[in-house]
N, C-alpha and C positions, 0 to 999 in steps of 0.2 A: 521160285526165283533164286533161292539160295543155290540150287543145283546148277544154275548158269552164271554163278558168281556175281549176282546183283548185290550191292552193298546193303547192309542193314539200314542205313540212312535212307536210301531210295525205297526200300521195302516199306519202311515206316511212313514215308511221305505218301506213297501210293495207297497204303491202308487208310491213312487219315483223309486223303482226298475222296476215296470211295465212300467212307463213312460220312463225309460231309454232304453227300447227295441225299442223305436221309432227312436232313433239316433244312438244307440250303441257306444256312445263316452265314453272315459275313465272317470271314476269317482274317486273322492277322497276316496270313500268308497269301500274297497276291496271286501266286500260281494256283492256289486252291480256289480262289475267287473266279479266276478264268475257267478253271475246270468245271466248277458247278454252274457257271453261266453257260458254258458250252452244252452242258447236260440239259439245261432248261431252254436252250435256243429254239427247240421245236415249238414252244409256246408262242413264239412270235412269228411263226411262218404264216404264209397266206392261208386263209380259212380252209381251202380244200385239202391242203397238206396237214393242217392241224386236225381236221375232221377225221382223216385217215388214222392219225395217231391216236385220238381218243377212242375210235372204233376198235383199234387193236388192243388198247388197254382193256376195253370191255371184254374182248375175247379172252384175254389173259385171265380175267376174273369171272369167267362164265359159270363157274361152279356156284356163284352166289346169285340168289334171286334178285330181280330188279330192285325191290324195295330196300334190300340190304346193300346192294351195290351203290344205288343212288345216294343213300345216306353217307356212305364212306367217301364217295367221289365228291359230293358237295362239301364235305369236311376238308378234303384236300384242296378243292378250288377256293374255298373260303380262306384257307391258310395263305395261299398265294395272293389273293385279292386284298387281303388285309395288310400285306407288307407295304411299307412306304415305297420300297423299290424291290422288284423281283430280282433284277440284275445288279450285281455289285460293282461291276466294272463299267466305266463310262462307255467303252466300245459297245458292249452288249446292251447296255441301257439305252443308248442313243439309237441303236439299230432295231431293237425288238420290244422295248417296254410297252409302248402304246398299243401295238398290235396284240401283244401277249395278253394284256388286260382286256382288250376287246374280245379276243377268242375265249378267254376264261369266262367272261360274263355271258357270252352267247351260249357256251356249253351249259352253264348254270341254268339259263333260261330253258334250255331244252330238257334239262332234268326235272324241271318243275311240272312238266306235262304228265 
């Protein structure tokens, strides 16, 4: 980014926003909250689209056997389900929160089999 004359401040902001997607915790920076909410918006999509998403995640981690993958995936799903709010901004919360929790719970049930 430096090679195309992007300022240090913008580079720092971009770096912080990308790193925020690891924990998806609320930020003091509202732009970061919108960024992480957009990143998670797939969770609140109709089931068919969400199912394609989690199927692609499984493909990404296909080197792991089911027992190991399921354990890690359940941990990730539990993390999001334990949050009071998955989405930090009202826009994303009002639009996706209910369906996101439904999708996560449904996937969790599928992993129990």
